[in-house]
C-alpha positions in Angstrom: -5.0 9.4 16.9 -7.0 6.2 17.5 -10.0 7.0 15.4 -12.2 4.3 14.8 -12.6 3.5 11.1 -14.8 0.4 10.9 -15.7 -3.0 12.7 -14.3 -6.8 11.9 -15.5 -10.2 12.3 -12.7 -11.4 14.4 -9.1 -11.1 15.1 -8.4 -14.3 13.8 -8.9 -13.0 10.4 -5.8 -10.6 10.4 -1.8 -10.9 10.6 0.9 -8.5 11.8 1.8 -6.6 8.4 -1.0 -7.6 6.4 -2.2 -5.1 4.0 -4.7 -7.0 1.6 -8.1 -8.1 2.6 -8.9 -5.4 5.2 -12.1 -4.4 3.8 -11.4 -0.8 4.3 -10.5 1.6 1.5 -8.5 4.6 2.6 -6.5 7.5 1.1 -3.3 5.4 1.5 -2.3 1.9 2.0 -3.3 0.5 5.8 -1.2 -2.1 7.2 -2.1 -4.3 10.7 0.6 -2.9 13.3 -1.0 -4.8 16.1 -4.0 -7.1 17.2 -4.9 -6.9 20.9 -6.2 -9.6 23.2 -9.7 -7.4 23.2 -10.0 -8.0 19.5 -8.8 -4.5 18.6 -6.8 -4.4 15.5 -4.4 -1.3 15.2 -4.1 -0.2 11.7 -1.5 2.3 10.4 0.8 3.7 7.6 3.7 1.8 6.1 6.3 3.7 7.8 4.5 2.9 11.3 5.2 -0.8 10.8 8.7 -0.8 12.0 10.0 -2.2 15.6 13.4 -1.7 16.9 13.3 -4.0 19.6 11.7 -7.2 20.9 11.9 -9.9 23.3 12.3 -13.8 22.3 11.0 -16.7 24.7 11.3 -20.0 24.5 14.7 -20.4 23.4 16.4 -23.4 22.0 20.6 -23.0 22.0 22.6 -24.9 19.3 25.9 -23.6 19.2 26.5 -21.3 22.2 24.6 -20.6 25.8 24.2 -17.3 27.1 24.3 -16.2 30.8 21.9 -13.4 32.5 23.2 -10.1 31.6 25.4 -11.5 29.0 25.2 -9.5 25.6 26.2 -10.7 22.1 26.0 -8.8 18.6 24.8 -11.2 16.2 21.8 -11.4 13.1 18.6 -12.2 13.6 16.1 -13.3 11.0 12.3 -12.5 12.1 10.1 -13.7 8.7 11.2 -16.6 6.1 12.3 -14.6 3.3 13.6 -11.8 5.5 17.5 -11.4 5.3 19.0 -11.6 8.7 20.2 -8.3 9.9 22.5 -7.0 12.5 21.2 -6.8 16.1 22.3 -7.0 20.0 20.9 -9.4 21.9 21.1 -9.6 26.1 20.0 -12.7 28.2 17.3 -11.8 30.6 17.2 -13.2 33.9 13.9 -14.8 33.3 15.2 -16.8 30.6 13.9 -14.5 27.5 16.2 -12.6 25.2 16.1 -8.5 24.6 16.8 -8.2 20.9 17.8 -4.3 19.9 17.8 -3.4 16.4 20.1 -0.6 15.1 17.9 -0.4 11.9 14.3 -0.9 12.7 12.5 -3.7 10.9 9.2 -4.3 9.5 6.3 -6.7 10.9 7.8 -8.2 13.9 5.2 -10.6 14.8 4.6 -12.2 18.1 4.4 -16.0 17.9 6.8 -16.2 15.0 10.0 -17.2 15.3 13.4 -15.2 15.6 16.4 -17.2 14.6 20.2 -15.8 15.3 23.5 -16.4 13.6 26.8 -15.3 14.2 27.8 -11.8 12.5 29.8 -14.1 10.0 28.9 -17.4 9.0 25.5 -19.2 8.6 25.4 -21.9 11.5 22.3 -21.4 13.6 23.2 -19.9 17.2 19.8 -20.1 19.1 16.2 -19.5 18.3 13.0 -18.5 19.9 9.7 -17.4 19.8 8.6 -13.4 19.6 6.9 -12.6 22.6 3.2 -11.4 22.2 3.4 -7.7 22.7 6.7 -6.8 21.6 6.3 -5.1 18.9 6.3 -1.4 18.6 4.5 0.1 21.8 1.8 2.0 20.2 0.2 4.3 22.6 -3.3 5.7 22.3 -1.9 9.0 21.2 0.1 7.6 18.5 -2.5 5.1 17.0 -3.5 6.1 13.3 -6.3 4.2 13.1 -8.4 1.7 15.2 -10.8 -1.1 13.9 -13.2 -2.4 16.8 -14.3 -6.2 16.9 -18.0 -6.3 16.4 
């Protein structure tokens, strides 16, 4: 509900999905859900970390090229130790790709790489950067806890 539960010494000390080192003791584990440009860090419970869609920019195509409006079912990997999961991508007019996940994934982090593989096979189709602000939209009403920058 957007309750302010503390202050911190700079947003650069946090990463999306972080659980340890938050400097806050709470009745259940808190995770970093979002880091806003103004320094606001949004914290929430484990089940709030999941994302079912995001955008990817700065694409580098290796094995195929998508046209605007074209859709493709493939697999995406959003973290180093994360196994690729099924997704559907759609090429946008602006050159970005929108990614829809049938099964939500935790800690999709803006600025990190997203790499795409075919449904079958391990060769790289294309990759790019997850766009800032593309994690779950967390409205003021839905926020669990907020920590403001000092």
